[in-house]
N, C-alpha and C positions, 0 to 999 in steps of 0.2 A: 688264543687269538688275538690279534691285537685291529683298533678302530680300521687301517690304512684296507690287512686282508678282508675285513666284514665292508666295508665298502665296497673295494672288486667285486664280491660275490653279493652285492646289491642288496645283503644285509636288510638295512632299513626299510631296504623299499616290502622285502618282502614283508615282512613282520608290518605292512602297513597297510599289504594284504588281507594278510590273515585279521589283524584291529579294525575295518567295518565288517566281520563279523561280529564280534563281540558287545551283547543282549544292553550294554553299560560305553556309554563317555568311563568308568573307575578300570570296567574290562579292559577298553581298546589303550585307554592309561596300561596299563595295567602286561600290556602285552607287550608295547611300544619299548621297555625296559629289561626285554626280554635279552641273556644272552647267553650263547651257545660252552655248555660247560665240556671237560674233555672228564672231569671221573666218572670214575661205573659210578657208587653211589648218588650222585645229582642227573644221572638221564635213568639209573630202576630208576629211584623214586619219581620223577615227571611220567614216563615211560607206566607209572604204575594209576599215578592221578589220570593222567590217558583215555586205560581206561577204566575205571571206577566214574565216570563221566560218561563215557562212552556207556557206555550201557546201564546207567540211566538214563537219557536219553535215547539209548536204544531198543530200552528193554517194553516187556507190557504195556508199563498205564506211558508211558512216549512220556517224562517227567522231557517239560520244560522250565529253567533255571527262571525268578520273579525278577525285573530288574528292577534296577538298583542306584538306588538316589543319592547322587551325593552333595550331604548333606556337611562337608568342610568346615567346609569357609565359615558355617551360622555356629561350630560348638567352635572357631576359632577366633568369634568376632566375641565369644563368651567367654577368652580369658581377661577379659578389659576385668576386672568391681566394676561389678553396678552392675554389665550389661542383659537386654535382655534378649530372649528371639524374638525379631516381627515374626507379622502370621504367618504369611510366605514361609517364614521359617520354619514353622512348624506344623506347619502343614506338608511341608518337608521332609523333619522329620518323621512324620505321621504317612507320612509314602514310604519313608520305607523301613518301617517296624511293622508296616504289615506285610508290606512287601515279603521280609525277613517271619513271622510269624508264617503266610504262606508256606515257604524254600523251603520251613522243618514241618511243615502239616505233611507237606506235599512229598518228604522225604521218612517222617515217620509212617505210609502210609506205603515202603517194599519196604515189600516181598523180605 
């Protein structure tokens, strides 16, 4: 589908609406990057992913994803030789690792 057709269908506005429900800025960014596909395999794979997450969220334990912190800028600064992370960057990386651990633990507890 071309960009003009997507604009006429107000697809960007629909993505913005859905992105508003994302649990993090990274998730919202990812939603806004989505584009429709006409390939059956792509559509079936996405439906399977949605079904899997829906089962987690609506299941007995009512799993909720953890906040995912954007640490890309911290790591991009580390590309410079001799650079180090600031205290704020280290805290952000720590929050990211904590969220990752909590997500893993909650998924391991699932039946």
